[in-house]
N, C-alpha and C positions, 0 to 999 in steps of 0.2 A: 740575588734580586732580579725580578723580571720585571720591566717596564713594557707596557701596550698600550697604544695610540690606536682607538679604531675612529674611524671618520671622523677629526676631532676641525673643526671649523670653527674660525674666531670673524666673525664681524662687528662691526661699528656703526649702528645703523643700517644706510641702504649698502655701504662700503663693505666688501667683503677682501681682510687681510691675511689670514692664511683660510685652502678649501684643503678637505677631506683626506687629511693625513692618518697613514695607518702604517704601523708599523710595530714590530717587537723586540726586544734589544736586554741583553743577558748583563752578569757580573763579567767581567775580564774585556766584556768591546769597549772601545772607544771611537764612537760617531765622531767626525768631523762634520760639522753645518757647514755648509757652502753659500755663496747665492750673492748677488748685487746688494747693493744697497737697499734698504725699501722691500726686498723680498717677501719679507716673512721671518726671518731668523727670529728677533729677536722677537718678535710676537709668540713665538714656537717657545724660546728660552722662560719666560714670563709663564706662559700657560704650565711650562712643568714646573715651576715653583711657587705656583698657587698665587702669582699676582695679578694673571687675569684668568675670569673663567671662560671655558668653550663655551661657542652661542651653540656648536649641536657636536653633538658623539660623545665619549669616555676618554678618561685613564686611568688605567689599571695597573694596581703594583699585586705583584706576586697573587692575578685574578683576582684580587679584591677593586672594585670599583671605589675611586674616590669622589667624594661628595663635593660641594661648596667653597668647602674647608679642608684642608687636609687633615688630619687625625696631629695630634701633638708627637705620638709614635711614627707619623711618615715623617712629619718636618724632621724626626731629631735623625734619619737615617739619610738626610740630604745635605749637601753641602752648595753652595752657589756663590758665582759671580755674575751678579746681572745688570747689564746697563750701564752702572757705574760704581764704583767701591765707595761707599759713607763708611767714614772711622770717623769715632771721638779723637778727633784731633788735641783735647786736651791732656789726656794721656799720651804714654810711652807705647811704644810698639810693645812690650811685654806686660803693662798694665791691661793692655786694648785687650792682649788674649787674656789673661786672666779673665776679663769679663766676660770675652764669651766662651771659656770655658762652665763657667758660672752658670749661663744659660744654657748649656748642652747639659748639666752636673755631672760635670768632670770630677772626682773629689781631689785628684793630687794629677794637675797639668803641667806641673812645672818643667821635667824632663822633656815633657813632649815640645814645649814653649821655646825652651831654650835650644834643642835642638833645631827646629825649624828653624825660629830666628838667628841663628851660627851660620844654618846649611844657606838662606836665602840673601842674608845680609853680610855681604865680606867683610864692612865695618863694623859690624855690630856691637863690639865692646866698645868702639871710640862714640856709638851714638845711642845707647841702651837706654841715658838717662835723661835724654832728649824728646821733647814732648813729638806728638804724629805732625805736626803743625811747624814744624822746621824740616820734613821729610822732603824731599824730590818727588817729582811724580813715581817715576820708576820705584825707588822705593816703599811709598804708599801702597803701590800696586803689589809687591810682595808681601807686606803685611797684610793686604785683603788675601792674597793666594795660601798665606799660612792659616788664617783663619779658617779657612774654607776646609784643608785638610784636618785642623785638629783633632774634631773628635771622628776622624777616618771615616766619613761617609759611602756609604753603599751607595749614591748616587751622585755624584760630581760632575757640576750645571756650571759651565765658565764659557761667558761670550766672550771674547777677545781679552784675555787672560794673559797678552803680549803685550798690551799697548801702552809704551811710553818706558818699556826694556832696554839695556844697551844687548849688546850681543853675548856680553857675557854673563848677561842678569837672564837673561832669553835661555842659554842653555844648560843654566841651574835651575831652573825655573822646568824645563824640558825635563832634566833627568829625573828631576823627584817624581813628575808625574808618569816620566815610563816604568818608574819603579815602583810608582803604587797603582798600574791600571792593573794586574788578576787584583784587585783586593775591592774593584769598584766596574759601575757603569758610568762610564761619562762622556759627557755631548760637550763637545766645543767648537766653538767657532773662533778664526781669524781668516784676515784678508791677506797674510802669509803662508803662501803653499806649502813652503819649504816645513813649515810647523806643523803642518797637518799632516803632511808626507812624515813626518817623524813619529807620529802618535797615533794617527788615526786607522783601526782594524777596519771601519765600516765608513761609510760618505751618506750624505742625506744632502741632497743639491735643491732648494726651494730657488722656483723663478715664478713671477709675476704670480706670487701668494700659493702655487701650489708643488709638489713633492713631483722633481722631475726627472729624480734616480733615486735610487735605496736598494744599499746591497752592500757589498766587500770593494774594500781598495781595489783587488784586482779586477773585480768585475769591471768595475768605472772604467780602469785605465787600460784595459784590453791586456794585461798583462805585463805592462809595459809602467813602473810606477814614473819614469822622466820624464813621461808625456803627460801627468795632470794636468798642469795649464793649460797644454793645446785640446785635450779632451773636454777637457769645461768649457773652453771659449767654444768647443766645437756645438756643443750639447746647450748652449745655451746661445748662441749663432744671433751675436750682436747686430740690432736692426743695423742696416746698411744707410737707408734714406735718409738718416740725419749727420752723414758726412758733409762737409766743409770744406771749402774753398782756403787753403788755409798757405797758398803759395807765398802768402803778401810775407809772412812769417819766416821763410827760409830763402827769401832772396835775397840778391846780393845788393848790398848798400849803392 
């Protein structure tokens, strides 16, 4: 798959929330999307999943421009976790993934469901008959991630997939995503730069609603991946005009 964004912008009335995004990405690439809160990352993900329409510009897949509503054939090629995972909590995890399998017209998905849930939920046998409403936030997140991968999407879009995961669950998800990387083009955001370092081949940095960097990880960190956080802070150069006097906080009583 090849995804191209041509001068894509999004505005709500007079307020521009994303301006002039242009890039081309292909299968095998994992794009880490970084930026401060409110920079426009979630808006970009909503555009990629057809939740929002661009105010300007075009999205193209394999050279074909996508219209206002993505064709069903294109939607079947996507797997997305955007904004927040909404699960049918009256169902068990297995029942929910069976429901997802029917949506994607997977005739016999039981083996896939069992292997995904068995990998992501270490205590799956103990909880397999429990409704999702009884699951913790982290367990629900893992079920949502499984639902994104079940149909083996060619374009995988994950907005903060590690939210709510403990270190052990995050490691399982990281391993799964790394193994799947050659099969898809992925866009992943995370406030944890260590997760991005382990997954991303490319970085897209957005600040003040504009692209500040687009390129490979090595290009961004000048060959030194250990300096990713330093390079990000230097690029975004947080304003110092808001510095406050907090000596009262650390002063001895």
